[in-house]
C-alpha positions as CSV (number, residue, x, y, z in Angstrom):
1,M,0.0,0.0,0.0
2,S,2.8,2.4,0.8
3,N,4.4,1.8,-2.5
4,Q,1.2,2.7,-4.3
5,I,1.0,5.9,-2.2
6,K,4.7,6.8,-3.2
7,S,4.0,5.9,-6.7
8,F,1.1,8.3,-6.8
9,L,2.9,11.1,-5.2
10,R,5.7,10.7,-7.8
11,N,3.3,10.6,-10.7
12,K,3.5,13.8,-12.8
13,R,0.9,13.0,-15.5
14,G,-1.6,15.7,-15.8
15,S,0.5,18.4,-14.2
16,T,0.7,20.2,-17.4
17,A,-3.1,20.4,-17.6
18,A,-3.3,21.8,-14.0
19,E,-0.7,24.3,-14.6
20,F,-2.5,25.4,-17.8
21,A,-5.8,25.7,-15.9
22,M,-4.2,27.8,-13.3
23,V,-2.7,30.2,-16.0
24,L,-5.6,30.2,-18.5
25,P,-7.8,32.9,-16.6
26,I,-4.9,35.3,-16.5
27,L,-4.1,34.7,-20.2
28,I,-7.8,35.2,-21.2
29,L,-7.9,38.5,-19.1
30,F,-4.7,39.7,-20.7
31,L,-5.8,39.0,-24.2
32,L,-9.3,40.5,-23.5
33,G,-7.7,43.5,-21.7
34,M,-5.5,44.2,-24.9
35,T,-8.7,44.6,-27.0
36,D,-10.2,47.3,-24.6
37,V,-6.7,48.9,-24.4
38,G,-6.7,49.0,-28.2
39,R,-10.2,50.4,-28.4
40,F,-9.4,53.1,-25.9
41,M,-6.3,54.2,-27.8
42,W,-8.2,54.2,-30.9
43,T,-11.0,56.4,-29.5
44,M,-8.5,58.8,-28.1
45,N,-6.9,59.0,-31.5
46,R,-10.3,59.7,-33.1
47,A,-11.0,62.3,-30.4
48,E,-7.6,64.1,-31.0
49,K,-8.3,64.1,-34.9
50,A,-11.8,65.4,-34.3
51,S,-10.7,68.3,-32.2
52,Q,-8.1,69.2,-34.8
53,M,-10.6,69.3,-37.5
54,G,-13.2,71.1,-35.3
55,V,-10.8,73.8,-34.5
56,R,-9.8,74.3,-38.1
57,F,-13.5,74.6,-39.0
58,A,-14.2,77.0,-36.1
59,S,-11.4,79.2,-36.9
60,V,-12.4,79.9,-40.5
61,T,-16.1,79.9,-40.4
62,D,-18.8,81.9,-38.5
63,T,-18.0,82.9,-34.9
64,I,-20.4,81.2,-32.5
65,P,-20.8,84.5,-30.5
66,S,-22.9,86.4,-33.2
67,G,-21.8,89.8,-32.3
68,L,-17.9,89.0,-32.3
69,K,-17.4,89.0,-36.2
70,N,-18.8,92.5,-36.7
71,Y,-17.9,94.3,-33.5
72,D,-16.0,97.5,-33.8
73,F,-13.4,98.1,-31.1
74,S,-12.9,101.6,-31.8
75,G,-13.8,103.5,-28.6
76,T,-13.2,100.4,-26.5
77,A,-10.6,100.8,-23.9
78,G,-9.6,104.2,-25.6
79,L,-8.8,102.5,-29.0
80,T,-9.1,104.5,-32.2
81,S,-9.4,103.1,-35.7
82,G,-6.4,101.3,-36.8
83,D,-5.0,100.7,-33.2
84,I,-3.8,97.2,-32.4
85,V,-6.4,95.5,-30.1
86,P,-4.4,94.4,-27.0
87,A,-5.3,91.2,-25.3
88,T,-6.4,93.2,-22.3
89,A,-9.2,94.8,-24.2
90,Y,-11.5,91.8,-24.0
91,S,-11.7,88.3,-22.0
92,T,-12.0,84.9,-22.9
93,M,-15.6,83.8,-24.1
94,T,-16.7,80.1,-23.8
95,C,-19.6,78.6,-25.8
96,S,-21.1,75.3,-24.9
97,K,-24.3,73.2,-24.3
98,T,-25.0,71.9,-20.8
99,D,-27.2,69.1,-22.3
100,A,-27.7,67.6,-25.9
101,N,-31.1,69.2,-25.9
102,A,-30.4,72.5,-24.3
103,P,-29.7,75.7,-26.2
104,E,-26.2,76.9,-26.9
105,T,-24.9,79.5,-24.6
106,C,-21.9,81.7,-24.5
107,A,-20.5,83.3,-21.4
108,C,-17.7,85.6,-20.6
109,V,-15.2,84.4,-17.9
110,S,-16.2,85.5,-14.5
111,G,-15.3,89.3,-13.9
112,G,-14.1,89.6,-17.7
113,S,-15.2,91.9,-20.4
114,C,-16.7,90.7,-23.8
115,P,-18.3,93.9,-25.2
116,W,-19.7,92.0,-28.3
117,G,-22.3,90.3,-25.9
118,T,-23.5,86.8,-25.5
119,S,-25.8,86.2,-28.3
120,V,-25.2,82.9,-30.0
121,Q,-25.3,81.6,-33.7
122,P,-26.7,78.2,-33.2
123,D,-26.0,77.1,-36.7
124,A,-22.3,78.0,-36.3
125,F,-22.1,75.7,-33.1
126,S,-24.0,72.9,-35.0
127,H,-21.7,73.0,-38.0
128,V,-18.5,72.5,-35.8
129,V,-20.3,69.5,-34.0
130,N,-21.2,68.0,-37.4
131,Q,-17.7,68.4,-38.7
132,M,-16.2,66.8,-35.7
133,A,-18.8,63.9,-35.7
134,K,-17.5,62.8,-39.1
135,F,-14.3,61.7,-37.1
136,L,-16.0,60.8,-33.8
137,P,-19.6,59.7,-34.5
138,E,-20.4,59.1,-30.7
139,M,-19.7,62.7,-29.9
140,R,-22.7,64.9,-29.0
141,A,-23.2,68.6,-29.0
142,N,-22.8,68.7,-25.1
143,N,-19.4,67.2,-25.5
144,L,-18.1,70.3,-27.3
145,Q,-16.8,73.5,-25.9
146,V,-15.4,76.4,-28.1
147,A,-13.4,79.2,-26.3
148,Y,-12.3,82.5,-27.9
149,V,-9.2,83.4,-26.0
150,P,-7.5,86.9,-26.3
151,S,-4.4,86.9,-28.5
152,G,-3.4,90.5,-29.0
153,L,-4.0,90.2,-32.8
154,G,-6.2,92.6,-34.7
155,Y,-7.0,96.2,-35.5
156,A,-9.8,98.4,-34.2
157,G,-12.1,99.4,-36.9
158,D,-11.0,96.8,-39.4
159,P,-13.5,97.0,-42.3
160,N,-12.9,93.4,-43.5
161,G,-14.7,91.3,-40.8
162,S,-13.8,90.8,-37.2
163,D,-11.5,93.4,-35.6
164,I,-9.8,90.7,-33.5
165,S,-8.3,87.2,-34.3
166,P,-8.6,85.5,-30.9
167,L,-7.1,82.0,-30.3
168,V,-10.0,79.5,-30.8
169,R,-9.7,76.5,-28.6
170,V,-12.0,73.4,-29.1
171,T,-12.3,71.1,-26.3
172,I,-14.0,67.6,-26.3
173,T,-15.2,67.1,-22.8
174,G,-17.2,64.5,-21.0
175,L,-16.9,61.9,-23.7
176,K,-17.9,58.5,-22.4
177,F,-15.9,55.1,-23.1
178,R,-17.3,51.8,-22.2
179,P,-14.9,48.9,-22.0
180,F,-16.1,45.5,-23.1
181,F,-14.2,43.4,-20.7
182,L,-12.1,45.4,-18.1
183,F,-13.4,47.3,-15.0
184,G,-16.6,45.3,-15.0
185,A,-17.8,47.0,-18.2
186,A,-18.2,50.4,-16.2
187,T,-18.4,53.5,-18.3
188,L,-15.3,55.7,-18.2
189,T,-15.2,59.4,-18.7
190,L,-12.3,60.3,-21.0
191,P,-10.0,63.2,-20.3
192,D,-10.6,66.5,-22.0
193,I,-9.1,66.7,-25.4
194,S,-8.2,70.3,-26.8
195,A,-6.8,71.9,-30.0
196,S,-6.2,75.4,-30.7
197,L,-5.7,77.8,-33.7
198,T,-5.7,81.4,-34.4
199,M,-9.0,82.6,-35.9
200,E,-8.9,83.7,-39.5
201,D,-11.7,85.5,-41.1
202,G,-14.6,84.2,-38.9
203,I,-17.2,84.4,-41.6
204,G,-18.8,81.6,-43.6
205,S,-20.0,78.1,-43.4
206,Q,-17.4,76.0,-45.0
207,S,-13.7,75.3,-44.7
208,N,-11.0,73.9,-47.1
């Protein structure tokens, strides 16, 4: 009987299968995790491309604040026609939607001055969203934030469109990502992704 027990203890048949069974769950998790990581990187890449195309579109088409493209800075902060409009003559204005079904709103930074007012051109906002959605279909209007940041470029009384050429910053915010396998399939919020360009003419509905 003791010889049979010793023989059983020395028997290594089936050890490979047992070891494989121990490693298999980790291997499956690793392979499935690679799928989610790949999808995450692909989503981030598309979001970066969408922000780049969105800011290109926003910088050469109609401004979202309707009063910005025709506002005359002559007389603002003591400026006369032909004077350079300094960055201190106005403040950053941000345009966004709090909800996909809510109206677009533009607001000047707290305590700042945006003399052209806060009226919005909804079509201008929608055009930017639609342009970006070509690269990021899951994007919604409430994921977009467009800011007009003082740049110190432009001349008061410019007869050819906007007096100023602010820095246009397009940000994708609050975008959701749902893994298939990792994190218990919990929905993750991606970090904000931004791109900036100096505004060009600020007039029109198409870009090249």
